C-alpha positions in Angstrom: 3.1 -1.3 18.5 4.5 2.2 18.8 3.2 4.7 16.3 3.4 8.4 15.6 0.5 10.4 14.1 1.9 10.0 10.6 2.0 6.2 10.9 -1.4 6.1 12.5 -3.0 8.2 9.8 -1.3 6.2 7.1 -2.7 2.9 8.6 -6.2 4.4 8.7 -5.9 5.6 5.1 -4.7 2.2 3.9 -7.6 0.4 5.7 -10.2 2.8 4.3 -8.8 2.7 0.8 -9.3 -1.0 0.8 -12.8 -0.9 2.4 -14.9 2.2 3.1 -17.7 -0.1 4.4 -18.6 -1.4 7.8 -15.7 -3.9 8.0 -13.1 -1.2 7.1 -14.6 1.0 9.8 -14.4 -1.8 12.4 -10.7 -2.2 11.5 -10.1 1.5 12.0 -11.9 1.4 15.4 -9.7 -1.5 16.5 -6.7 0.5 15.4 -7.9 3.5 17.4 -8.3 1.3 20.5 -4.8 0.0 20.1 -3.2 3.4 19.6 -4.8 4.6 22.9 -2.8 1.9 24.7 0.4 3.6 23.7 1.5 5.9 26.5 4.0 7.7 24.2 1.3 8.5 21.7 -0.9 9.9 24.5 1.9 12.0 25.9 2.8 13.4 22.5 -0.6 14.1 20.9 -3.1 14.2 23.7 -1.4 16.5 26.3 -3.3 18.3 29.0 -3.2 21.6 27.0 -5.1 20.0 24.1 -8.7 21.4 24.0 -11.7 19.1 24.3 -11.7 18.6 20.6 -8.8 19.2 18.2 -8.3 18.1 14.6 -4.9 16.2 14.7 -5.1 15.1 11.0 -7.2 15.6 8.0 -6.7 13.3 5.0 -6.5 15.3 1.8 -7.7 12.4 -0.4 -10.3 10.6 1.6 -11.4 13.5 3.7 -11.4 11.7 7.1 -10.3 13.5 10.2 -8.6 12.2 13.3 -9.8 14.2 16.3 -8.0 14.3 19.7 -10.1 14.7 22.8 -8.9 15.7 26.3 -11.6 16.1 28.9 -10.9 17.2 32.5 -13.5 16.2 35.0 -16.9 14.7 34.4 -18.7 15.3 31.1 -22.2 14.3 29.9 -23.3 13.8 26.3 -26.7 12.8 25.0 -26.8 10.1 22.4 -26.1 11.6 19.0 -25.4 10.6 15.4 -22.3 11.7 13.4 -23.8 10.8 10.1 -23.2 8.1 7.5 -19.7 9.2 6.6 -18.2 8.9 10.1 -16.2 5.8 11.0 -18.2 6.0 14.2 -15.4 5.1 16.5 -14.4 6.9 19.5 -12.3 5.4 22.2 -11.0 6.9 25.4 -8.9 6.1 28.3 -9.2 7.5 31.8 -6.5 8.7 34.1 -7.3 9.5 37.7 -4.9 11.5 39.8 -4.6 11.2 43.6 -5.7 14.2 45.6 -4.3 15.4 48.9 -3.8 12.7 51.6 -7.2 11.5 52.7 -9.1 13.1 49.9 -9.1 10.3 47.4 -9.1 10.8 43.7 -8.8 14.5 42.8 -9.2 14.8 39.1 -10.0 12.6 36.2 -8.7 13.2 32.7 -10.1 11.3 29.7 -8.0 11.1 26.5 -9.7 10.0 23.3 -9.5 9.7 19.6 -12.3 9.7 17.1 -12.5 9.3 13.3 
């Protein structure tokens, strides 16, 4: 399903208003994964000029944030905890670009969303 940021944030809000617990968070995570399959969403909100982390939306009532992530090249991150209030879902998709002839894959870009 095609969504814009307003629709996506409204769906997240509706889910979390009904259930702030584990099951609600699982539903939000499934929604995040679905949104990242939408090429138009990626092209609109997770463009190459977006920094590694950018707040795309902050809900004024529930206080959750939707963060966009765009990473160029390899990145490492040690295991970490976002705390009990985080939905705990981050999902990403990778795009590899072909380098010069005979050089294989040149760059890798990862687009992600987290709540």
